[in-house]
N, C-alpha and C positions, 0 to 999 in steps of 0.2 A: 179793230181786228176784223178781218173779212169773215163772211159766213162760212160755216162748215159745208163742205161738199160731200155728198154721199158717193160711194164708189158705184158708178153706173152699171158695171158688169154685175155687181152683187144685187143692185136694186132690181134688175131684171130676173134674177134667179130666186130671190128670197122674199117672203111676205111675213109680216108680223101678225100674230094672232091677237085676239082680244085680251088674253091674259099676259101678253108680252113675250111669249115664246116665238120661235122662228120656224116657219114652215118651209119645206123644200120639196122639189120633185125628186123622184128616185132615178138612179143611174140604170144603165143597161136596158133602156127602152127607146133606143134610137134607130137600130138596124139589126140585121141578122135575126129576123123573127121566125124563120122556118124551123129552127131547132128549139125554140122556146114554146112551152106548152101554153094553151089558151089561158089556163088558170094563172100561170106565172105572168103573162102579159097583162092580164086584167088587174092583178095585184100591183104591178109596177105603175099603173096609171094613178094610183092613190098618192096623195101627199103624205109626207111624214115629217116628224120634227127633227131639227138639227140636234146633233149630239150635244150633251151638256158641256163637254170640254171645248167644243168649237163655238158655242153660243156667244161668248163674250167677244170673240174675234169678228163674228158676223155682225153683231150689234154695233161694233165700232165702225165697220164699213158702211152701215146704214145710218150712221149718226146724223147726216145732213138732212135726211128725208123725214 
């Protein structure tokens, strides 16, 4: 049987933590910054965890890596 391949799009967007959870970047931090406050932009820079209901799906996409 051939090797499992990870979904390359997912591999560029998600990282696994030491405990096995999945980290992701936050949305709404790509453009139109003039209307967003400095505090909001600063908080959007931080990584956050993938929701529990989506975690199994993301882990399946990262299975090859």
